[in-house]
N, C-alpha and C positions, 0 to 999 in steps of 0.2 A: 768718341763722341762727347760733347759736353752735357753735363745734367742739365735738362730743363726748368725754366722757372715755372714752375705751377701757381696756376690761380683757380681756387676751386669754387664753383659756382653751390648753394647748399643755403638748407630751410633750417632755423635755428628759433628756436620759438615765436613764430609764425611769422618771420620776415626771414627775405630773401637776404642773403650778404655773398661778396667774393671775398676771399679769402686768399692772401698768399703772405709764406713764412710767417710773421708774428702779426701783420696789418690786415683788416678787419672792415669793409666798407657796409653799409647796411644802404638794401634798396628794397622801393615798393612791390616789387613783383617781380615774379621770374626771367621776362623779360628783358628788364631793365639789368638785373644783375648779371644775365646772359650777355650781354650788349658791353657792360662798360666792365668785362671779363675780358671781353676778345677784344677793348680797345686796350684797355691795359696791356694784355699780351704782346699786341702786334707794336706799341712803345717800345715794349723792352728787347722782341727781336730786334725792331730798327736800332735799337743801342748797341748791338753786337750781342745777347743775352737772348740764348733758343726757350722760346716758352710755349705752354701747352693751355690748354681752358680745362678744366675737367669737370664733369657735373655729378655731385653725389646722390647716388642712389640711394645708398643704405649709410648703414655706419661703418662700412670698409668695400662698399661696393662704389668702384666711379670710372663713368664713360667720359671717353675722349671726348670733347665738340669741338676742338678746332687747335690746330697746331702752327708757330710761325712758319711760314717758309713753305710749309704742306698747302694750306688750304686757302680759298681766295679772301681778301679782304677788299672792301666790305663782306662779310660772309652772307649767304641766303640764308635767316635764319629761318624762315618757314617751312624748311625742309628737316630742320634736326625735330628728330622725336624725344620728347623727353617724360620721366614721370609725370604721372598728373597734378597739378599745381595743388591739390588738398591733400599729397602725401608728403609725411614729414619725415626728414632726416634725422 
């Protein structure tokens, strides 16, 4: 199986970001970052590159939130349990 492109949702300096390779995009809130990460991963997958969205809980701890080809699109984000919005990564 080929490696998956990772889209990591993380909080840095009080802002939520989606990071992939050497690119990073900033969003006003956690849910906006999650939605953007999933949308980016969906587009990547449609272009033939397997992709996954990860949520950074701590410096070296990640939870898989969404995987192209395995999870429904668009996802139901209300069922995703994440760290409190006040937590910092």
